[in-house]
N, C-alpha and C positions, 0 to 999 in steps of 0.2 A: 504494500500500500504506500502510495506517495504521500509525503508530509507536505500539505499545502499551508501549514501554519508557520510561515516564515516572514516576520515583520520586515525584513530587508527587501522582500520581493513585492511589497505593496506600497502604493501612494494613494491616499484617500483625500479628495477635495471635499471639504465641508462648507456648505453655503446655503443661504436661503433661496428658495425657489424664485426664479425670475431675476437673479442678481448677475447674470452673465456667466454662470459657471460652466455651461457647455462650451462657450467660446474659449474660456481659460483652459478647459480640459483639452480642447483641440490644439491649443498653443503648447501645452505640455507634451502632446504627442509628437511635436517636432523634435523632441529630445531623443537621441539615438537609442538609449537603453530602455525606453518606455515602449511597451507593445501598443501598436495602433489598434483602435477599435475596428477599423476597416480591414478585413483580411486581404483585400486587393492591394492595399498599400503595404501591409506587412510582408506580403509575398512578392513585392516589387512588380506587380502587374500595372499599377498606376502610381503616380506620385501623390504626395499629400495635397498639393495644390489642386490637382484634378478632382480629388475626393470631395473638396469643398462644394462642388456643384451639386452634390447629392443632398445637401442640407438646406433647410429653411427655404424651400423652393416656392411655396405658395405666396401669392401676392398679399393675401389677407393675413394680418397678425393673429386673427382669431383661430387660424389653423396652423399656427406656429409649431405646435407639437407633432404634427403629422410627419414631418421629415427632419426632426432634430436628431443629432447624433445619439445613438443608444448603445448600450453594452448589455450582454447577457451572461456575464461571468457566473452569477449564481442567483438569478432572479426568481427561481421557482420557490425557494424556501425562505428567502429573506427580503425584506422591504427596505429600501434606502430612505423611505419617507414615513412609513407607518411602523408601529411597534412589532409587526410580524417578524418573528425570528430572533428578537433581541435576547431571549433567554437560552438560546441554543448554546451548549457547551462546546469546548474544544474538540473532544472526541467525536461527538455527533457531527460537528461541522466538517471535520476531516473526512468522515465516512461519507457524508453527503457530497462533498466535493469530488471524492474518488468515484462516486456513482454518477457524477455529472456527465451528461451525454454530449456536452459541448466540446467537440474535438478541437475547435479553434483555440479555446482557452488552454487545453492541454498542450497544444502545439507551442503556444507562446511560452508556457511555463517550461516546457522541455528545452526551449532555446535559451533559457536563462533571462528572459525579458522581465522587466519590472511591470507589474500589473497595475493599471490606473483605474480607480473607482471613485465613487462619490457618496456623500450623505447629505440628506436634508433634515437632519435631526442632531441633537446634542449627544446622544448616547453612542459611543463607539463600541461595536460588538467585541466580545472577548477575543476573537481570533485576529482582530486588527489592533489589539493593544500593543503598543511598541512600534507600530508602523509609522511611516511619515504621514502626519496629518497636516494638510495645508488648509488654512482657514481664510476664506474669502468673506470679508465683512461688509455689512450693509447697514446704513442708518434707515430705520423705518420711516423717519420723518423726511427723507430725501424725496423731493417732488418728482425728480426724474425716475427714481425707482418706482414710486407709486404709479406714475404714468405708464411705465413699462408693464407693470403688473396688470393694470386695467386694460391695456391694449392687447396683451398676449395670453395671460393666464387666468385672470379673474374679471372678465368683462361684466359690466352692469348695463342692463337694458333700460333706458329711460321711459319706455312705453309700458313694459310689463313690470318694471321695478324689481326684476329678478336678477340676482347675481349668479354667475356660473363659474364653477371650478373646472377649468378646462382639462386638468390632468386626470379628472375622474369622468369626463364626458365621453361616453362610448360613441357618440355620433361624429367625433373628430377622426376616427379611424387611426388610432395610435399604432405605432410600429410594435408596441408591446401588447400582448393579449391579456395582461393583468387587469386592464380596465374592465373588460367584459367578464373576466373570471371572478373578480371580487365585488363588483357592483356597489361601489361606495356612492354616497349621496353626492350629486354634482350641481344641484340647483338649490338656491337659498333665497329667502325673502318673503314678502316684498320689503324693499328698503326705500326710504324717502329719496335718497340721492346717493351718488357714488361715494361720498365721504362716509356716510353711514355704513355702507357696504364694506369699505376699506377698514373701518374701525372694527366691524364684526370679524373680518378676516384676521386682523392683527391680534384680536383677543382670543380667537378660537382655532386658528390653523397652526398646528404645531410645526409644520415644515417651513413656516415663515417667522413665527414669533419665538423660536427657541433662543436661548441665551448663548452668546459666543464671546469669549474673552480673547483679547490679544490677537486680533486677526493679522495674518501675514501680508495680505494685500486687500485693497478696498475696491468696492464696486466702481467708484469714480476713477480709480487708477486704470481701469480697463479701457477708458476712453482715450488714454494717452499711450501711444505705441512705445515711446521711450521707456515709460514705467513698466509696461508689459515685458518689453525685451530685457530690461534690467532684471526683472523677477525671473524670467525663464533662464537667462544667462547664469544667474546665481544658483538656481535649482540644478542646472546641468553640471555646474562645477562641483556642487555638493555630491552629485551622483558619479563624479569622475567621468563625465560624458560630454558630448558636444551637442549642438542643436543646429537646425537648418534655418538660418536667418531669413532666407528668401521665402521659405514656406511659412515662417512665422509672420512675416510682413503681409503676405497674401491672406493669411487667416484673419488677421486683424482688419485689413481693408475690406474683406468680404463681409465680416460681421458688421462692421460700421456701415457698409452700404445698405444693409438690410434695415437700418434704422434711420435712413436719411429723411424719411417723410415726417418724422416726429421728434427727432433729436437735434438740438442746436449744438453743433460741434465746436462752437466757440467756448472753450473751457472757462474763460473768465466769466462769461455770462452764466454758464451753468452753475458755477460756484456761488456767484452773487445772488442767483435766484433761489438757492437752496434755503430751506428753513433753518433757523437756529434752534439750539436747545439740545437736550440729551436724547439719545436714541431710545425708542420704546423697547420693552423687554424682548 
């Protein structure tokens, strides 16, 4: 039996839903030692830059989740968002991972690659204790973050007054079948306005309101390529690896282009328009 409990082989990105984590994950995949989520890239059939065209293809932000990057390392018994699987012990985890039918995961592991995953919650499972945990921080009072949430993940309908949780909405045709399998509630309300809906989300949605101390990089930093590159460069050095700067630049440009209709890329204006005060929990 292979021992899949090896903290040195895992990097976990911890972030609130909607904070640009998938973009940062793609940036991390430009580091040589990290296994790519796309088998075609890992097997040198296409390059990283070409793989970007697979992601976020829909014109509407409301269907953002249909073509976002996904991983299936161990999605059947553990949830990166909900409490499912948190109590699984080390021995059971390793048994389940050995029974995992995902041949691509096992290929990446056998090649000695570092496996990249993510969490939308504060609890790090027992089998990832000691792994590299990267924290992407977000201020819930950030107007841009709120705008991105309402545009992509939790839209509010001014006519019906209903708020929708897109990551649980089966009508979006997610690439993961967990949405249909677990049938979580995805419509809430009515709410008087979008601010009331946001307040409800911030109070009740654990994948957004969980506490995160000492973030390694911030949501706002993702808008500045120099800050992103500095972070990726330092991460690569810590892994005794290198990264593809051209692919990194194209990843950032591609993600930014997907937000051009509602994001003001003048960073000075962005920071000046941000609310002041302390982050919500």
